[in-house]
mmCIF entry with sequence, helices, sheets and N, C-alpha, C, O atoms, coordinates in Angstrom:
data_MODEL
# 
_entry.id   MODEL 
# 
_entity.id                         1 
_entity.type                       polymer 
_entity.pdbx_number_of_molecules   1 
# 
_entity_poly.entity_id                      1 
_entity_poly.type                           'polypeptide(L)' 
_entity_poly.nstd_linkage                   no 
_entity_poly.nstd_monomer                   no 
_entity_poly.pdbx_seq_one_letter_code       YHAGDKDADAHAGFQKSDERHDNQRVLLMFLQPRVEKLFDDYYGFLAVN 
_entity_poly.pdbx_seq_one_letter_code_can   YHAGDKDADAHAGFQKSDERHDNQRVLLMFLQPRVEKLFDDYYGFLAVN 
_entity_poly.pdbx_strand_id                 A 
# 
loop_
_entity_poly_seq.entity_id 
_entity_poly_seq.num 
_entity_poly_seq.mon_id 
_entity_poly_seq.hetero 
1 1  TYR n 
1 2  HIS n 
1 3  ALA n 
1 4  GLY n 
1 5  ASP n 
1 6  LYS n 
1 7  ASP n 
1 8  ALA n 
1 9  ASP n 
1 10 ALA n 
1 11 HIS n 
1 12 ALA n 
1 13 GLY n 
1 14 PHE n 
1 15 GLN n 
1 16 LYS n 
1 17 SER n 
1 18 ASP n 
1 19 GLU n 
1 20 ARG n 
1 21 HIS n 
1 22 ASP n 
1 23 ASN n 
1 24 GLN n 
1 25 ARG n 
1 26 VAL n 
1 27 LEU n 
1 28 LEU n 
1 29 MET n 
1 30 PHE n 
1 31 LEU n 
1 32 GLN n 
1 33 PRO n 
1 34 ARG n 
1 35 VAL n 
1 36 GLU n 
1 37 LYS n 
1 38 LEU n 
1 39 PHE n 
1 40 ASP n 
1 41 ASP n 
1 42 TYR n 
1 43 TYR n 
1 44 GLY n 
1 45 PHE n 
1 46 LEU n 
1 47 ALA n 
1 48 VAL n 
1 49 ASN n 
# 
_struct_asym.id          A 
_struct_asym.entity_id   1 
# 
_struct_conf.conf_type_id            HELX_P 
_struct_conf.id                      HELX_P1 
_struct_conf.pdbx_PDB_helix_id       AA1 
_struct_conf.beg_label_comp_id       ALA 
_struct_conf.beg_label_asym_id       A 
_struct_conf.beg_label_seq_id        3 
_struct_conf.pdbx_beg_PDB_ins_code   ? 
_struct_conf.end_label_comp_id       VAL 
_struct_conf.end_label_asym_id       A 
_struct_conf.end_label_seq_id        48 
_struct_conf.pdbx_end_PDB_ins_code   ? 
_struct_conf.beg_auth_comp_id        ALA 
_struct_conf.beg_auth_asym_id        A 
_struct_conf.beg_auth_seq_id         3 
_struct_conf.end_auth_comp_id        VAL 
_struct_conf.end_auth_asym_id        A 
_struct_conf.end_auth_seq_id         48 
_struct_conf.pdbx_PDB_helix_class    1 
_struct_conf.details                 ? 
_struct_conf.pdbx_PDB_helix_length   46 
# 
_struct_conf_type.id          HELX_P 
_struct_conf_type.criteria    ? 
_struct_conf_type.reference   ? 
# 
loop_
_atom_site.group_PDB 
_atom_site.id 
_atom_site.type_symbol 
_atom_site.label_atom_id 
_atom_site.label_alt_id 
_atom_site.label_comp_id 
_atom_site.label_asym_id 
_atom_site.label_entity_id 
_atom_site.label_seq_id 
_atom_site.pdbx_PDB_ins_code 
_atom_site.Cartn_x 
_atom_site.Cartn_y 
_atom_site.Cartn_z 
_atom_site.occupancy 
_atom_site.B_iso_or_equiv 
_atom_site.pdbx_formal_charge 
_atom_site.auth_seq_id 
_atom_site.auth_comp_id 
_atom_site.auth_asym_id 
_atom_site.auth_atom_id 
_atom_site.pdbx_PDB_model_num 
ATOM 1   N N  . TYR A 1 1  ? 76.113 113.792 63.678  1.00 0.00 ? 1  TYR A N  1 
ATOM 2   C CA . TYR A 1 1  ? 75.956 113.650 65.208  1.00 0.00 ? 1  TYR A CA 1 
ATOM 3   C C  . TYR A 1 1  ? 74.658 114.170 65.616  1.00 0.00 ? 1  TYR A C  1 
ATOM 4   O O  . TYR A 1 1  ? 74.375 115.358 65.458  1.00 0.00 ? 1  TYR A O  1 
ATOM 5   N N  . HIS A 1 2  ? 73.819 113.286 66.161  1.00 0.00 ? 2  HIS A N  1 
ATOM 6   C CA . HIS A 1 2  ? 72.479 113.626 66.598  1.00 0.00 ? 2  HIS A CA 1 
ATOM 7   C C  . HIS A 1 2  ? 72.359 113.793 68.171  1.00 0.00 ? 2  HIS A C  1 
ATOM 8   O O  . HIS A 1 2  ? 73.170 113.221 68.900  1.00 0.00 ? 2  HIS A O  1 
ATOM 9   N N  . ALA A 1 3  ? 71.444 114.503 68.637  1.00 0.00 ? 3  ALA A N  1 
ATOM 10  C CA . ALA A 1 3  ? 71.348 114.615 70.064  1.00 0.00 ? 3  ALA A CA 1 
ATOM 11  C C  . ALA A 1 3  ? 71.002 113.315 70.651  1.00 0.00 ? 3  ALA A C  1 
ATOM 12  O O  . ALA A 1 3  ? 71.273 113.116 71.835  1.00 0.00 ? 3  ALA A O  1 
ATOM 13  N N  . GLY A 1 4  ? 70.413 112.382 69.921  1.00 0.00 ? 4  GLY A N  1 
ATOM 14  C CA . GLY A 1 4  ? 70.151 111.013 70.446  1.00 0.00 ? 4  GLY A CA 1 
ATOM 15  C C  . GLY A 1 4  ? 71.450 110.215 70.727  1.00 0.00 ? 4  GLY A C  1 
ATOM 16  O O  . GLY A 1 4  ? 71.503 109.414 71.660  1.00 0.00 ? 4  GLY A O  1 
ATOM 17  N N  . ASP A 1 5  ? 72.492 110.451 69.902  1.00 0.00 ? 5  ASP A N  1 
ATOM 18  C CA . ASP A 1 5  ? 73.735 109.828 70.119  1.00 0.00 ? 5  ASP A CA 1 
ATOM 19  C C  . ASP A 1 5  ? 74.352 110.196 71.418  1.00 0.00 ? 5  ASP A C  1 
ATOM 20  O O  . ASP A 1 5  ? 74.936 109.375 72.125  1.00 0.00 ? 5  ASP A O  1 
ATOM 21  N N  . LYS A 1 6  ? 74.201 111.524 71.732  1.00 0.00 ? 6  LYS A N  1 
ATOM 22  C CA . LYS A 1 6  ? 74.805 111.980 73.072  1.00 0.00 ? 6  LYS A CA 1 
ATOM 23  C C  . LYS A 1 6  ? 74.090 111.296 74.213  1.00 0.00 ? 6  LYS A C  1 
ATOM 24  O O  . LYS A 1 6  ? 74.702 110.852 75.184  1.00 0.00 ? 6  LYS A O  1 
ATOM 25  N N  . ASP A 1 7  ? 72.716 111.218 74.064  1.00 0.00 ? 7  ASP A N  1 
ATOM 26  C CA . ASP A 1 7  ? 71.878 110.637 75.117  1.00 0.00 ? 7  ASP A CA 1 
ATOM 27  C C  . ASP A 1 7  ? 72.299 109.120 75.249  1.00 0.00 ? 7  ASP A C  1 
ATOM 28  O O  . ASP A 1 7  ? 72.375 108.609 76.367  1.00 0.00 ? 7  ASP A O  1 
ATOM 29  N N  . ALA A 1 8  ? 72.561 108.436 74.151  1.00 0.00 ? 8  ALA A N  1 
ATOM 30  C CA . ALA A 1 8  ? 72.966 107.083 74.190  1.00 0.00 ? 8  ALA A CA 1 
ATOM 31  C C  . ALA A 1 8  ? 74.372 106.912 74.928  1.00 0.00 ? 8  ALA A C  1 
ATOM 32  O O  . ALA A 1 8  ? 74.581 105.979 75.703  1.00 0.00 ? 8  ALA A O  1 
ATOM 33  N N  . ASP A 1 9  ? 75.246 107.817 74.645  1.00 0.00 ? 9  ASP A N  1 
ATOM 34  C CA . ASP A 1 9  ? 76.581 107.838 75.202  1.00 0.00 ? 9  ASP A CA 1 
ATOM 35  C C  . ASP A 1 9  ? 76.385 108.107 76.812  1.00 0.00 ? 9  ASP A C  1 
ATOM 36  O O  . ASP A 1 9  ? 76.988 107.455 77.665  1.00 0.00 ? 9  ASP A O  1 
ATOM 37  N N  . ALA A 1 10 ? 75.586 109.011 77.061  1.00 0.00 ? 10 ALA A N  1 
ATOM 38  C CA . ALA A 1 10 ? 75.344 109.280 78.514  1.00 0.00 ? 10 ALA A CA 1 
ATOM 39  C C  . ALA A 1 10 ? 74.725 108.069 79.206  1.00 0.00 ? 10 ALA A C  1 
ATOM 40  O O  . ALA A 1 10 ? 75.065 107.725 80.338  1.00 0.00 ? 10 ALA A O  1 
ATOM 41  N N  . HIS A 1 11 ? 73.819 107.447 78.493  1.00 0.00 ? 11 HIS A N  1 
ATOM 42  C CA . HIS A 1 11 ? 73.159 106.279 79.039  1.00 0.00 ? 11 HIS A CA 1 
ATOM 43  C C  . HIS A 1 11 ? 74.175 105.138 79.310  1.00 0.00 ? 11 HIS A C  1 
ATOM 44  O O  . HIS A 1 11 ? 74.196 104.490 80.357  1.00 0.00 ? 11 HIS A O  1 
ATOM 45  N N  . ALA A 1 12 ? 74.986 104.964 78.294  1.00 0.00 ? 12 ALA A N  1 
ATOM 46  C CA . ALA A 1 12 ? 76.030 103.900 78.391  1.00 0.00 ? 12 ALA A CA 1 
ATOM 47  C C  . ALA A 1 12 ? 76.946 104.207 79.601  1.00 0.00 ? 12 ALA A C  1 
ATOM 48  O O  . ALA A 1 12 ? 77.391 103.287 80.286  1.00 0.00 ? 12 ALA A O  1 
ATOM 49  N N  . GLY A 1 13 ? 77.229 105.523 79.862  1.00 0.00 ? 13 GLY A N  1 
ATOM 50  C CA . GLY A 1 13 ? 78.075 105.871 80.927  1.00 0.00 ? 13 GLY A CA 1 
ATOM 51  C C  . GLY A 1 13 ? 77.376 105.646 82.265  1.00 0.00 ? 13 GLY A C  1 
ATOM 52  O O  . GLY A 1 13 ? 78.045 105.325 83.247  1.00 0.00 ? 13 GLY A O  1 
ATOM 53  N N  . PHE A 1 14 ? 76.116 105.797 82.333  1.00 0.00 ? 14 PHE A N  1 
ATOM 54  C CA . PHE A 1 14 ? 75.324 105.515 83.521  1.00 0.00 ? 14 PHE A CA 1 
ATOM 55  C C  . PHE A 1 14 ? 75.345 104.009 83.773  1.00 0.00 ? 14 PHE A C  1 
ATOM 56  O O  . PHE A 1 14 ? 75.555 103.543 84.893  1.00 0.00 ? 14 PHE A O  1 
ATOM 57  N N  . GLN A 1 15 ? 75.125 103.282 82.708  1.00 0.00 ? 15 GLN A N  1 
ATOM 58  C CA . GLN A 1 15 ? 75.111 101.781 82.839  1.00 0.00 ? 15 GLN A CA 1 
ATOM 59  C C  . GLN A 1 15 ? 76.472 101.303 83.416  1.00 0.00 ? 15 GLN A C  1 
ATOM 60  O O  . GLN A 1 15 ? 76.539 100.445 84.297  1.00 0.00 ? 15 GLN A O  1 
ATOM 61  N N  . LYS A 1 16 ? 77.527 101.897 82.877  1.00 0.00 ? 16 LYS A N  1 
ATOM 62  C CA . LYS A 1 16 ? 78.858 101.406 83.279  1.00 0.00 ? 16 LYS A CA 1 
ATOM 63  C C  . LYS A 1 16 ? 79.054 101.744 84.811  1.00 0.00 ? 16 LYS A C  1 
ATOM 64  O O  . LYS A 1 16 ? 79.581 100.922 85.561  1.00 0.00 ? 16 LYS A O  1 
ATOM 65  N N  . SER A 1 17 ? 78.647 102.883 85.221  1.00 0.00 ? 17 SER A N  1 
ATOM 66  C CA . SER A 1 17 ? 78.820 103.277 86.624  1.00 0.00 ? 17 SER A CA 1 
ATOM 67  C C  . SER A 1 17 ? 77.971 102.407 87.475  1.00 0.00 ? 17 SER A C  1 
ATOM 68  O O  . SER A 1 17 ? 78.396 102.034 88.569  1.00 0.00 ? 17 SER A O  1 
ATOM 69  N N  . ASP A 1 18 ? 76.764 102.050 87.030  1.00 0.00 ? 18 ASP A N  1 
ATOM 70  C CA . ASP A 1 18 ? 75.934 101.122 87.748  1.00 0.00 ? 18 ASP A CA 1 
ATOM 71  C C  . ASP A 1 18 ? 76.562 99.781  87.945  1.00 0.00 ? 18 ASP A C  1 
ATOM 72  O O  . ASP A 1 18 ? 76.519 99.180  89.019  1.00 0.00 ? 18 ASP A O  1 
ATOM 73  N N  . GLU A 1 19 ? 77.171 99.318  86.821  1.00 0.00 ? 19 GLU A N  1 
ATOM 74  C CA . GLU A 1 19 ? 77.869 98.003  86.859  1.00 0.00 ? 19 GLU A CA 1 
ATOM 75  C C  . GLU A 1 19 ? 78.968 98.014  87.883  1.00 0.00 ? 19 GLU A C  1 
ATOM 76  O O  . GLU A 1 19 ? 79.094 97.080  88.675  1.00 0.00 ? 19 GLU A O  1 
ATOM 77  N N  . ARG A 1 20 ? 79.822 99.132  87.879  1.00 0.00 ? 20 ARG A N  1 
ATOM 78  C CA . ARG A 1 20 ? 80.888 99.237  88.887  1.00 0.00 ? 20 ARG A CA 1 
ATOM 79  C C  . ARG A 1 20 ? 80.295 99.285  90.255  1.00 0.00 ? 20 ARG A C  1 
ATOM 80  O O  . ARG A 1 20 ? 80.897 98.715  91.164  1.00 0.00 ? 20 ARG A O  1 
ATOM 81  N N  . HIS A 1 21 ? 79.139 99.926  90.499  1.00 0.00 ? 21 HIS A N  1 
ATOM 82  C CA . HIS A 1 21 ? 78.523 99.962  91.779  1.00 0.00 ? 21 HIS A CA 1 
ATOM 83  C C  . HIS A 1 21 ? 78.071 98.476  92.212  1.00 0.00 ? 21 HIS A C  1 
ATOM 84  O O  . HIS A 1 21 ? 78.294 98.015  93.331  1.00 0.00 ? 21 HIS A O  1 
ATOM 85  N N  . ASP A 1 22 ? 77.491 97.875  91.311  1.00 0.00 ? 22 ASP A N  1 
ATOM 86  C CA . ASP A 1 22 ? 77.154 96.468  91.584  1.00 0.00 ? 22 ASP A CA 1 
ATOM 87  C C  . ASP A 1 22 ? 78.342 95.621  92.006  1.00 0.00 ? 22 ASP A C  1 
ATOM 88  O O  . ASP A 1 22 ? 78.279 94.859  92.971  1.00 0.00 ? 22 ASP A O  1 
ATOM 89  N N  . ASN A 1 23 ? 79.435 95.775  91.251  1.00 0.00 ? 23 ASN A N  1 
ATOM 90  C CA . ASN A 1 23 ? 80.660 95.061  91.524  1.00 0.00 ? 23 ASN A CA 1 
ATOM 91  C C  . ASN A 1 23 ? 81.118 95.305  92.977  1.00 0.00 ? 23 ASN A C  1 
ATOM 92  O O  . ASN A 1 23 ? 81.462 94.406  93.743  1.00 0.00 ? 23 ASN A O  1 
ATOM 93  N N  . GLN A 1 24 ? 81.085 96.601  93.268  1.00 0.00 ? 24 GLN A N  1 
ATOM 94  C CA . GLN A 1 24 ? 81.544 96.968  94.676  1.00 0.00 ? 24 GLN A CA 1 
ATOM 95  C C  . GLN A 1 24 ? 80.659 96.326  95.690  1.00 0.00 ? 24 GLN A C  1 
ATOM 96  O O  . GLN A 1 24 ? 81.123 95.863  96.732  1.00 0.00 ? 24 GLN A O  1 
ATOM 97  N N  . ARG A 1 25 ? 79.321 96.291  95.382  1.00 0.00 ? 25 ARG A N  1 
ATOM 98  C CA . ARG A 1 25 ? 78.355 95.757  96.361  1.00 0.00 ? 25 ARG A CA 1 
ATOM 99  C C  . ARG A 1 25 ? 78.589 94.307  96.521  1.00 0.00 ? 25 ARG A C  1 
ATOM 100 O O  . ARG A 1 25 ? 78.531 93.819  97.649  1.00 0.00 ? 25 ARG A O  1 
ATOM 101 N N  . VAL A 1 26 ? 78.854 93.557  95.460  1.00 0.00 ? 26 VAL A N  1 
ATOM 102 C CA . VAL A 1 26 ? 79.072 92.104  95.446  1.00 0.00 ? 26 VAL A CA 1 
ATOM 103 C C  . VAL A 1 26 ? 80.365 91.876  96.292  1.00 0.00 ? 26 VAL A C  1 
ATOM 104 O O  . VAL A 1 26 ? 80.411 91.003  97.159  1.00 0.00 ? 26 VAL A O  1 
ATOM 105 N N  . LEU A 1 27 ? 81.397 92.691  96.004  1.00 0.00 ? 27 LEU A N  1 
ATOM 106 C CA . LEU A 1 27 ? 82.642 92.576  96.642  1.00 0.00 ? 27 LEU A CA 1 
ATOM 107 C C  . LEU A 1 27 ? 82.398 92.721  98.187  1.00 0.00 ? 27 LEU A C  1 
ATOM 108 O O  . LEU A 1 27 ? 82.868 91.914  98.989  1.00 0.00 ? 27 LEU A O  1 
ATOM 109 N N  . LEU A 1 28 ? 81.671 93.745  98.535  1.00 0.00 ? 28 LEU A N  1 
ATOM 110 C CA . LEU A 1 28 ? 81.363 94.027  99.928  1.00 0.00 ? 28 LEU A CA 1 
ATOM 111 C C  . LEU A 1 28 ? 80.676 92.769  100.627 1.00 0.00 ? 28 LEU A C  1 
ATOM 112 O O  . LEU A 1 28 ? 81.051 92.296  101.701 1.00 0.00 ? 28 LEU A O  1 
ATOM 113 N N  . MET A 1 29 ? 79.675 92.326  99.901  1.00 0.00 ? 29 MET A N  1 
ATOM 114 C CA . MET A 1 29 ? 78.891 91.150  100.465 1.00 0.00 ? 29 MET A CA 1 
ATOM 115 C C  . MET A 1 29 ? 79.796 89.941  100.680 1.00 0.00 ? 29 MET A C  1 
ATOM 116 O O  . MET A 1 29 ? 79.675 89.160  101.624 1.00 0.00 ? 29 MET A O  1 
ATOM 117 N N  . PHE A 1 30 ? 80.745 89.856  99.688  1.00 0.00 ? 30 PHE A N  1 
ATOM 118 C CA . PHE A 1 30 ? 81.683 88.719  99.865  1.00 0.00 ? 30 PHE A CA 1 
ATOM 119 C C  . PHE A 1 30 ? 82.663 88.953  100.965 1.00 0.00 ? 30 PHE A C  1 
ATOM 120 O O  . PHE A 1 30 ? 82.950 88.019  101.713 1.00 0.00 ? 30 PHE A O  1 
ATOM 121 N N  . LEU A 1 31 ? 83.198 90.138  101.117 1.00 0.00 ? 31 LEU A N  1 
ATOM 122 C CA . LEU A 1 31 ? 84.307 90.402  101.996 1.00 0.00 ? 31 LEU A CA 1 
ATOM 123 C C  . LEU A 1 31 ? 83.769 90.567  103.452 1.00 0.00 ? 31 LEU A C  1 
ATOM 124 O O  . LEU A 1 31 ? 84.404 90.118  104.406 1.00 0.00 ? 31 LEU A O  1 
ATOM 125 N N  . GLN A 1 32 ? 82.595 91.215  103.596 1.00 0.00 ? 32 GLN A N  1 
ATOM 126 C CA . GLN A 1 32 ? 82.094 91.558  104.962 1.00 0.00 ? 32 GLN A CA 1 
ATOM 127 C C  . GLN A 1 32 ? 82.193 90.367  105.987 1.00 0.00 ? 32 GLN A C  1 
ATOM 128 O O  . GLN A 1 32 ? 82.820 90.478  107.040 1.00 0.00 ? 32 GLN A O  1 
ATOM 129 N N  . PRO A 1 33 ? 81.532 89.221  105.611 1.00 0.00 ? 33 PRO A N  1 
ATOM 130 C CA . PRO A 1 33 ? 81.578 88.169  106.641 1.00 0.00 ? 33 PRO A CA 1 
ATOM 131 C C  . PRO A 1 33 ? 83.094 87.760  106.908 1.00 0.00 ? 33 PRO A C  1 
ATOM 132 O O  . PRO A 1 33 ? 83.433 87.471  108.056 1.00 0.00 ? 33 PRO A O  1 
ATOM 133 N N  . ARG A 1 34 ? 83.918 87.737  105.964 1.00 0.00 ? 34 ARG A N  1 
ATOM 134 C CA . ARG A 1 34 ? 85.305 87.290  106.180 1.00 0.00 ? 34 ARG A CA 1 
ATOM 135 C C  . ARG A 1 34 ? 85.980 88.390  107.049 1.00 0.00 ? 34 ARG A C  1 
ATOM 136 O O  . ARG A 1 34 ? 86.707 88.029  107.974 1.00 0.00 ? 34 ARG A O  1 
ATOM 137 N N  . VAL A 1 35 ? 85.793 89.632  106.818 1.00 0.00 ? 35 VAL A N  1 
ATOM 138 C CA . VAL A 1 35 ? 86.353 90.630  107.578 1.00 0.00 ? 35 VAL A CA 1 
ATOM 139 C C  . VAL A 1 35 ? 85.850 90.591  109.048 1.00 0.00 ? 35 VAL A C  1 
ATOM 140 O O  . VAL A 1 35 ? 86.629 90.752  109.987 1.00 0.00 ? 35 VAL A O  1 
ATOM 141 N N  . GLU A 1 36 ? 84.531 90.375  109.211 1.00 0.00 ? 36 GLU A N  1 
ATOM 142 C CA . GLU A 1 36 ? 83.955 90.254  110.593 1.00 0.00 ? 36 GLU A CA 1 
ATOM 143 C C  . GLU A 1 36 ? 84.524 89.125  111.359 1.00 0.00 ? 36 GLU A C  1 
ATOM 144 O O  . GLU A 1 36 ? 84.816 89.212  112.551 1.00 0.00 ? 36 GLU A O  1 
ATOM 145 N N  . LYS A 1 37 ? 84.680 88.006  110.602 1.00 0.00 ? 37 LYS A N  1 
ATOM 146 C CA . LYS A 1 37 ? 85.328 86.782  111.277 1.00 0.00 ? 37 LYS A CA 1 
ATOM 147 C C  . LYS A 1 37 ? 86.690 87.113  111.615 1.00 0.00 ? 37 LYS A C  1 
ATOM 148 O O  . LYS A 1 37 ? 87.109 86.749  112.713 1.00 0.00 ? 37 LYS A O  1 
ATOM 149 N N  . LEU A 1 38 ? 87.422 87.735  110.847 1.00 0.00 ? 38 LEU A N  1 
ATOM 150 C CA . LEU A 1 38 ? 88.819 88.106  111.122 1.00 0.00 ? 38 LEU A CA 1 
ATOM 151 C C  . LEU A 1 38 ? 88.871 88.951  112.379 1.00 0.00 ? 38 LEU A C  1 
ATOM 152 O O  . LEU A 1 38 ? 89.687 88.687  113.262 1.00 0.00 ? 38 LEU A O  1 
ATOM 153 N N  . PHE A 1 39 ? 88.044 89.933  112.479 1.00 0.00 ? 39 PHE A N  1 
ATOM 154 C CA . PHE A 1 39 ? 88.012 90.823  113.652 1.00 0.00 ? 39 PHE A CA 1 
ATOM 155 C C  . PHE A 1 39 ? 87.613 89.975  114.873 1.00 0.00 ? 39 PHE A C  1 
ATOM 156 O O  . PHE A 1 39 ? 88.194 90.130  115.947 1.00 0.00 ? 39 PHE A O  1 
ATOM 157 N N  . ASP A 1 40 ? 86.653 89.106  114.715 1.00 0.00 ? 40 ASP A N  1 
ATOM 158 C CA . ASP A 1 40 ? 86.204 88.213  115.818 1.00 0.00 ? 40 ASP A CA 1 
ATOM 159 C C  . ASP A 1 40 ? 87.281 87.350  116.310 1.00 0.00 ? 40 ASP A C  1 
ATOM 160 O O  . ASP A 1 40 ? 87.476 87.188  117.515 1.00 0.00 ? 40 ASP A O  1 
ATOM 161 N N  . ASP A 1 41 ? 88.013 86.770  115.355 1.00 0.00 ? 41 ASP A N  1 
ATOM 162 C CA . ASP A 1 41 ? 89.186 85.998  115.743 1.00 0.00 ? 41 ASP A CA 1 
ATOM 163 C C  . ASP A 1 41 ? 90.302 86.820  116.378 1.00 0.00 ? 41 ASP A C  1 
ATOM 164 O O  . ASP A 1 41 ? 90.929 86.322  117.314 1.00 0.00 ? 41 ASP A O  1 
ATOM 165 N N  . TYR A 1 42 ? 90.595 88.042  115.938 1.00 0.00 ? 42 TYR A N  1 
ATOM 166 C CA . TYR A 1 42 ? 91.537 88.859  116.403 1.00 0.00 ? 42 TYR A CA 1 
ATOM 167 C C  . TYR A 1 42 ? 91.255 89.336  117.829 1.00 0.00 ? 42 TYR A C  1 
ATOM 168 O O  . TYR A 1 42 ? 92.135 89.364  118.689 1.00 0.00 ? 42 TYR A O  1 
ATOM 169 N N  . TYR A 1 43 ? 89.971 89.716  118.044 1.00 0.00 ? 43 TYR A N  1 
ATOM 170 C CA . TYR A 1 43 ? 89.574 90.146  119.420 1.00 0.00 ? 43 TYR A CA 1 
ATOM 171 C C  . TYR A 1 43 ? 89.486 88.977  120.352 1.00 0.00 ? 43 TYR A C  1 
ATOM 172 O O  . TYR A 1 43 ? 89.806 89.090  121.535 1.00 0.00 ? 43 TYR A O  1 
ATOM 173 N N  . GLY A 1 44 ? 89.049 87.835  119.823 1.00 0.00 ? 44 GLY A N  1 
ATOM 174 C CA . GLY A 1 44 ? 89.044 86.543  120.698 1.00 0.00 ? 44 GLY A CA 1 
ATOM 175 C C  . GLY A 1 44 ? 90.567 86.262  121.138 1.00 0.00 ? 44 GLY A C  1 
ATOM 176 O O  . GLY A 1 44 ? 90.857 85.922  122.285 1.00 0.00 ? 44 GLY A O  1 
ATOM 177 N N  . PHE A 1 45 ? 91.450 86.428  120.172 1.00 0.00 ? 45 PHE A N  1 
ATOM 178 C CA . PHE A 1 45 ? 92.830 86.158  120.404 1.00 0.00 ? 45 PHE A CA 1 
ATOM 179 C C  . PHE A 1 45 ? 93.316 87.145  121.527 1.00 0.00 ? 45 PHE A C  1 
ATOM 180 O O  . PHE A 1 45 ? 93.970 86.731  122.484 1.00 0.00 ? 45 PHE A O  1 
ATOM 181 N N  . LEU A 1 46 ? 92.981 88.432  121.378 1.00 0.00 ? 46 LEU A N  1 
ATOM 182 C CA . LEU A 1 46 ? 93.432 89.426  122.331 1.00 0.00 ? 46 LEU A CA 1 
ATOM 183 C C  . LEU A 1 46 ? 92.833 89.153  123.814 1.00 0.00 ? 46 LEU A C  1 
ATOM 184 O O  . LEU A 1 46 ? 93.466 89.311  124.858 1.00 0.00 ? 46 LEU A O  1 
ATOM 185 N N  . ALA A 1 47 ? 91.541 88.730  123.709 1.00 0.00 ? 47 ALA A N  1 
ATOM 186 C CA . ALA A 1 47 ? 90.870 88.437  124.942 1.00 0.00 ? 47 ALA A CA 1 
ATOM 187 C C  . ALA A 1 47 ? 91.494 87.264  125.715 1.00 0.00 ? 47 ALA A C  1 
ATOM 188 O O  . ALA A 1 47 ? 91.549 87.284  126.944 1.00 0.00 ? 47 ALA A O  1 
ATOM 189 N N  . VAL A 1 48 ? 91.966 86.234  124.974 1.00 0.00 ? 48 VAL A N  1 
ATOM 190 C CA . VAL A 1 48 ? 92.602 85.031  125.524 1.00 0.00 ? 48 VAL A CA 1 
ATOM 191 C C  . VAL A 1 48 ? 93.962 85.381  126.093 1.00 0.00 ? 48 VAL A C  1 
ATOM 192 O O  . VAL A 1 48 ? 94.340 84.852  127.138 1.00 0.00 ? 48 VAL A O  1 
ATOM 193 N N  . ASN A 1 49 ? 94.662 86.202  125.477 1.00 0.00 ? 49 ASN A N  1 
ATOM 194 C CA . ASN A 1 49 ? 96.015 86.523  125.863 1.00 0.00 ? 49 ASN A CA 1 
ATOM 195 C C  . ASN A 1 49 ? 96.118 87.669  126.865 1.00 0.00 ? 49 ASN A C  1 
ATOM 196 O O  . ASN A 1 49 ? 97.220 88.036  127.272 1.00 0.00 ? 49 ASN A O  1 
# 
């Protein structure tokens, strides 16, 4: 077991957390317009009634 292996493991861990972060960002970009439209519709509905 070399120190380099540990670094590689740590690097792989960082990459994985980056990927998860990217997934969250993509999910947010995907959901945000829908959520905003939902709120707009909801408040529009409240305003009408």
